[in-house]
N, C-alpha and C positions, 0 to 999 in steps of 0.2 A: 718553181715558185708556187707557194701554197695558195689554194683558192680562197677567195673571200667568202664570208658566210652571209647568206640572206635568210632571215626568218620571216615567213609569210603566214599570217593568221587570217583565216576565212571564217566569218561568223555564220551562225545558223540562218539569219535572215537573208544572207546572200545565197546560201545553198538551197533554201526551201522555196518552192513555188507557192502560189496563192492557195492551192489545194491542200497544202501542208506536207506534200510529198517532196522528195529530193528532186531538184531541177537537174536532170541529166545533161542538158546542153551547157549549163553553167559549170558542172563538174568537168565536162570535156574541155571547156575553154581554160579552166584553171590548170588542168593537166597539160594541155598544149603549151601554155605559157611557161609553166615551171620546167617542162622538158627542155625548152629552148634555153632557159637560164642555167640548167645544170651543166651545159657544155663549158662554161667558164666560172661557175660558182657552185659552192656547196649550199643547197637549199634545204631548209627544214620547214615542212608544212605543218602548221598547227591548225587542225580542222575541227570545228564544231559540227553539229548536224546529226550526232548519234541519237539524241533524244527525239528530234524531229523525224528521224528515219524509223524509229521503233514504236512511237506512241499510237500509231494506227492499229497496232495489234493488241492493244489493251482496251478492255471494255470500260466505258464511262471514264475516260481519261480526264483527270481534274487538275493536273500540274502539281499534285502533292509531291513531297520529296521522295517518298517510297515509289510512287508511280514513275517519277522521272528517272530514278535509278533503274527500275525495271525496263523502261523504254530504252535507256542507254545500253543495257545488256542485250536487248534485241537488236538495236540499231547499229551498234559498233561493227559487227561482221558484215551487215548490209552495206554500210558506208565504205569500209575498206575493200569490199569486193568490187564496188564501182570504181574506186581509184585504181585498184590493181589491174583490172582489165584494160583500162585506158592508158595507164603508164606502160603496159606491156606492148602496146602499139608503137611506142617509141623505143622499145628495147630496154626499158628500165624496170627493175624490180622495186617493190615497195616493202617497207617494214613498219609495223605498228608498235608504238610505245604508249602505254597507258600509265600516266604518272600521277603521283600524289605528292602532297606537301613535304613529307618526310624525305623524299628523294633529294630535296634541295636543302633541308634543314640540317642533315648530318653530312659533314664535309666529305667523309670517305665515300658515302653513297653518291654524293654529287660528282666527285671525281670519276667514279666508276661509270656513272651515266654519261659523262662527257667522253670518256674513252670509248664506250660502246657506240655512241652516235658517230664518232669520228671513224670508227672501223667500218660502219655502214657506208659512209661517204667514200672511203678508200676503195670500196668494192662496188662503186657505182649504184648504190641503193639509195632510194629516196625515203628518208624517215618521215612518217606521218604520225603526229603526236596529238593526243587528246588527254584531258583529265580523266582519271579513273573514277568516273561518276558512281559506278556500282558499289564501291567500297569506301568512298570518301567519307571522312568523319565530320565534315562541315557541309553546310548547305551549299549548293552549287554556286550561288551568287557570291559567297564569300571568296571563293577561289575560282574565278572564271578563267576562260582561255585567254583573255587579254593579259591577265597576270602571268599565266603559264608561258605565253609567247615572250613576254618581257624577260622573265627569268632565264629562258633559254637564250635569248639574244645577248644578255649580259654574260651568261656562262661561256659563250663562244666568242665574245668580243665581236659581235656581228657588225658588218659594215652597214647594214640597214635592217630595220624592223618595219615590216609593212603590214598595216591593218587594212584588209579588204572589206569594205562596208557598202551598204545600199546607199548611203549618203554621198559616196563618191569623193569625200574630202571633208574638211572642216569649213562650215558655212557661216557667213556673216549675217547681220540682221535683215539683209535683203535676199537671203538664201543663195548668195553667190559663193562659190568655193574660194577660200583664201589660199593662194598658191604657196605662200611661204610665211612661216611664223618663227620669229627669233625668240620671243619671250611668251611663254604660255599664259602668264598672268595678264598680259595685255589683251587677250582674246577671250577670257573667261566669261565676259558679259554676253557673249553670243551662245553660251552653252544652253542646249535644250535638255530638259530633265526626263524626257520620255525614253523608252526603250522599245525594241522591236517586239512583235508578238512572239517570235520564236526564240529570241536570244535571252540571256540572263544578265547581261551587262548593259551597255549603252555608251553614249559619248562621254559621260562623266567618268565611267570606268576607264575608258581609253585615255582620257586626259591624265588621270592619276598615274597610270603606268607610263605614259609618254613622258611625263615630267621626270620619273625615275630613270627611264632609259636615256633621255637626252642629258640628264645631269651626269651620267656615267659615260658620256661620249658616243652614244649611238644615235645615228640619224634615224628619225622615225617618220613614217609616211602613211597617210590615209589615202586610199584610192578606191575606185569602183572596179567593175568587171564588164564595162560597157563595150569594149571592142577587143580584138584579138591581140593587141599589144598594150593593154592597160598597165600591166605590171612594169614592163620595160620603160614605158613612157613616164610612169610615176618615179621610177628609180633614177631616171635621167632628168627629173625636174620638169617634165613636160605635161604633167597631169596630176590631179589630186592636190594634197597639201603636204608640204615638207616642213617638219619641225627641226630646226637647226640643233645639232649636238653641241654641248659644252665641252670645253677641254677638261679631261680627267686624267690625273696622275696617280690614281689609286692602283695598287697592285691587285693581283687576282684575289687574294684573301680578303682584302678590304671590299672589293666588289661583291664577293660572296656574302660578307656581312651585311652589305647594303641592300641585298636582294633576297636570295633564296633561303637564307637562314632565319628570316624573320618569323616569329611566332605570332599568336594573337595577343600577346602581352603588350601593355602600354603604360608608360608613366608620364605624368605631366611635370615639367621642370619650370623653375622661375626664370625671369629674364637674366638675373645675375649668373645663374648656372649656365645658361646658354652662352653668355658672353665669355665665361671661363672656358667652355668647351671649344669655342671658336679660337681660343688662344692655345689649344692643344693641351688643356688641363683635364684631369680625371673628374668624374662625376662624384660628388660627395652627397651624402644623404640629406644634408641641410638644404641642398638645392632642389630636392624632390618635393613637389607640392602635394601630389597624391598618386596613388596607384589607380589607373583607369581600368585596366584589365589584368587579371592575375597572371603569374608566370612562375617558372621553376628556376632554381639556380643554374646558371650556365646557358640559359636561353637568351636569344637576341630579341629585344623588344623595341617598339617604336618610342621615340622621344617626342613629346608635343610641348608647345608653348601656347598659352592662352592667346587667342587672336591671330596666331600664326599657323596653327595646324601642326603637321608632322615636320620636324626640323632635322631628324636624323634617327639613327638606331644605335643601340648599345648592348653588348653582351654583359648580362648582370651577374654579379658575384654571389648574390643571395636570392632566395625565393621571395616572393612578394610578402608573405606572412612574416618573414624574419625582419623586415624593415621596421616593423612596429617596435621591436625590442632593441634595435641597435642605437649606438650613440650618434648624434647628428654629424660628427666629424668623420665618420667612417666612410671609406671609399667604396662605392657600390658598383662602379664600372671604371676600368682602367682606360686611360687615353688611347692605348693601342687597340682597344676593343670598341671604339666609338667611331662612327662615320656620320658626318653631317652633310645635309643636302644643300 
């Protein structure tokens, strides 16, 4: 019987001590818990911490994009060294994968990535993944590790996506952890806008990708690292916050369209077009209100509706500039290339 897949994302704020250095006891706890889980599950660890690990070696560190890239270049080998030495105590080898957006945007590369990580699991190797900050074309906050973990969870139809945070879960107005959430929209009023000193995202980022993951059928969990069984307890519903997954009948290609293939392009559509798409119709140019962010022909872009935010994605037949010269009745995205959330 094939092992189920768990994707565990650990943020910089969890890994970093008050001094700004890596917290070695926390790394040891993470390794011990994941080593236990690998006996019955394929675990993929998405770990931040490279920038925090390397920034002490830069003079006058000021968090600029260039310095953060340099810090990541220094910190990545330091971080993987700590993980490798501790996993070896459990008889486990690790492998590092530094990924970029295009690894998900091109389906052939996406499938190759999936095959490679599966081969690592087949050989009892723990993959440790991070964004390739050194050469990323976008600012780190655009494509943070919350997004990366979500894309990987969707790629492998993971049984669970676990975000390990200093908050220990999603908290209400009294700062108590909410154990179970059925509808994310019902708890948005509790959202805090801050982010950690060491991280690039925050709770808003996690909620965005939690909504995507749960809409595609993946149970998503927020938990802390406060005892030796935090991950197992959270996975069993005994700690942290569990966001219930929705039923999803999308095939693998549709899931890929809904996640990893998305570019930075975006178009706003009107209510009539949205209603038509809900009835499995194609998108016509007449339903496009405006281009919010440019894109090329064949790219997958976000679809938004005023007052509703992102409602889906579509693979566009034309580049953004061409839409100005087309007739209003032209089809700009086929129904088979549209996924609604």
